[in-house]
N, C-alpha and C positions, 0 to 999 in steps of 0.2 A: 742547119745552123746549130753549133754546139753552145751549151750554156756552162759558163764557168762559175762555180760556187763562189759567193762573196766571202771575203775574209771577216772574221769576227770583229764587230764594232763598226763595220761599214754600213752604208745605207741599205736597208732591206734585211739585214741580219737579225735573227731572233735572239742572238746572244751578244750581250754587251762586251766591250773590251775589258778583260780582267787582268791583263798582263802589262805591268808598267815597270820601267827600269828603276824608278825610285818610289817616292810616295805618290799617291794618286793625285791627278789634277784637282780633284775636289779638295783634298787636304791642303794642297799648295795654295789654293784660293781662300778657303774658309778658315784654315788653321784650327780645325776642330779638335785635334789632339791637344793643342795648347789650351783651348777653351775648357775642355772637359777634364783637365788636370789642374785647374786653378782652385779647386775646392779643397780646403784643409780644415775640416771641423776641429774645434778645440775642446769639445765635450764628447761624452759617450751617448748623448741623447740623439736618437734617430731623427728627431724633428729639426735638429740644427741644420741638416743638409738642405732642406727646402728653404729655410730662412736665408741661408748663405747663397744658394743659387738664385733665389728670387731677387735678392739684393743686387747680385751681379747682373742679372737681366735688366733690372732698373737702370743700372749704370750704362749699359749698352744703349738703352732707349734714350737716356739723357744725351748720349753722344750723338745719336742720329738727329734728335730734335734740335740740338745746338747747331748742327750742320745745316739743317733746313732753315733755321731762323737767320743764321749768318748769310746763307745764300739769298734769302728774301731781302735782308738789309742791303746787301751789295747790289741786288737787282733794282731796288728802289732808288739807290744813289745814282744808278745809271739809267733811270727812267724806263726800266724794263718791267713794267707792271705785270704783264702776263707771266713772266718768269717768277716774280715774287709771289703771285697768287698761287701758282702751281706748288711752290715750296710750302706756303702756308697751308694749303689744302692737304698736302702729304702729311704735314706735321699734325693735323687734326686726327688723321687715322693712326698715326704713331702715338699720339697722346691717349687715344682710346686703348691701344694695346698696353701702354705704360700703366694706365689706370687699372686695367684688368689684372696687372701683376699683383695687386693687393689681395686678390681672391684667395690664393693659397694661405695667406696670413690673416685674413679678415676674421676668422673664427677661433683664433687662439685663445685658450683660457689662460688666466694668470698662472696656473700651475704649469701648463705646457711651456709658456714663454719663460718662466723663471727657471725651468730645468736646464736651459742653456744661456740664459741672459748674462751670467757672470763671464762667459767666454768673450763677450763684447768688450769687457773692461770699460774703458772710457770712450770706446768707439761709438760713433753716432752718425746717422745720415746727414746731420747738420754739417759734418766735416767733409762732405762730398764736394770735391773741386769741380766736377762736371756739373753737378746740380747748381753750384754757385754761379758758374758761367751761364747756365740757363736763366737764373734769376737776374743776373746782370743784363742779359738781353731783354728782359721784361722791364728794365728800368729800376729794379730794386737793388741799388748799389750802396756799398759801404766799404771804405778802405780797411776797416777793422776785420772784414771777412777774409783778408789775405793772411792775417797773422797765423792761423793754424797751419799754413802751408810753407812757412819760412824754411823748414827743413827739407823741402823738396824743390830745388831751384827751378827746374823746368816747369813744374806745375805752378809755382809762384809767379814766374815770368808770364805764363799764359794768362793767368788771372789778372795780373797787373795790366797787361795789354788790353784785356776785355774791360777793365775798370775805366780806362781812359777813352775807349771807343764809344761812338754813339750807340745807344740801345736800338732795338728794332723799332720801338715807338718813336724815338728821336728821328729816325729816318722817315717814318711815316709822316710826322709833322713837318719835316723839311719838304717832303713831296707836296703836301697840302699847300705850303707857302709858295712853292714854285708854280702851283696851279692857280695862284691868285687869291687864295683864301687868307683872311686876316689873322695869321698866326703871329702873336706878339714877338718882337725882336728879342725880348729878354728870355723867352722860352727857347728860341733858336740858339741863343748864345749862352745858355745856362752851363753851369759847371757839370760836365759829364760824369765826374766821379761821385756826384751826390745822387741820392735817391730822387726819382722823379716825383714831383708834387702836383696834384691836380690843379687845374687853372680854370676859372669861370670863362675866360676868353676862349680856351680850347673847347670847352663844353659848347659854347655858342657856335664855334666853327663846325663841330660835328652836327649840331642841330641844323645848321645851314645846308650841310651836305645832304642830310636826310630829308630836308624840306623839299628838295627837288622832286623826290618821289611823290610827296604829298600833293603837289600841284599838278601832277600828271606828266612830268617829264619822263623821258626814257630812263630806265634804271642805269645810273651812271656807274662808271668803273670805280669811282671813289666809294660809292655805296657798297659795291661788291667787296672792295678792300675792307671797308668798315665791318661788314658782316663776317668776313674771314677772320678778322682780328677778334671779333666778338666770340666766335666759335672757339678760338684758341683760349680766350680769357675764361670762357665757361668751363672748358676742360681742365684748365689749370686750377680753377676753383674746386672742381670735383676731385682732382688729385689731392688737394690740400685737405678737403673734407674726408675723403676716404682714408687718408693718413691719420687724421684725427680719430676717426671711429675705430680703426684697427688698433691704434695705440691705447685708446680708452678701454677697449675690451681686454687688451693684453696686460695692461699695467695700472689701470685706474689713474689716480692722481699722483703717482710716485714721481720723484725727480727723474728726468731723462738720463740715459746712460752717459751722455756727453756733458752732464751738469746743467742742462737747461731746465726750465720749469715743467718740462714734459707736456702734458695735456694742456695746461694753461697757456703755454707758449704757442702750441699748435692752434688753439682756439683763436688766439689773437691773429695769427697768420690767415686762418680760414675766413675771417671777416673782411679781409682786404680784397678789393677787385683789381684785376689786371686791366690796363688801359681804362682807367676810371671814368674819363669823360664820355667814352662810348656808351657807358651805362646810364650816367646821369642825364646825358643829352636827350634821351628818349622821353623824358618827362616834358620836354619843351617842343616836341615836334607835333 
């Protein structure tokens, strides 16, 4: 019986296929050439490159996390809780990777940061449209946040759509109501374009959900949902605090590049909890 040598790239070959008519299938899928040529530093400082790439990586993580939370919100609407939980769990791993993005910037001295800070001009992460969509999904909404994006119609339209859609937490509360829990009608019918405000009635609802575990009932899927959201909330809080620390180290109390109060504004943000009643309800269980 004769043996025919296998062609390069076929099963069993030690040599991968290296000959393609056009770009490689990897390039076609990943668009690596596009990604690796999006960096255009505006100063001569070698440290600007890491700042620029790190910021771009953060934008990609924002995009993935928004996708996960939109997937979770849609699944909750359709009563597909396992699908929603899978998306939330994936997002926690992605949030961990996002938070790790601060590491290359965490130890910048004021001199190092100032060496290319002027290249940012009035640019600021505050102006990130994808991060704004992330915050909208968490219920932190404000129509004024659309103003910086009036010059980019597609981006503005996407943000306006997100402003009017239920947040991830709105969909969670609607699910709780459908499961027979006493979610107030005024919460279910609230103006979705406004920032979500904590409610003592919702705090009581979450206390009721967690009380099931206290009296020895099987761990309900609603408790699993609550814990998944709590994990998301904790990681968002860590993101905000890591941002605060990195900024404080790099620029102290200077005014932010986008005209914000800088550290003072970040300190205010860091004090706020995501999904607030999930945290306060624990005092009543």
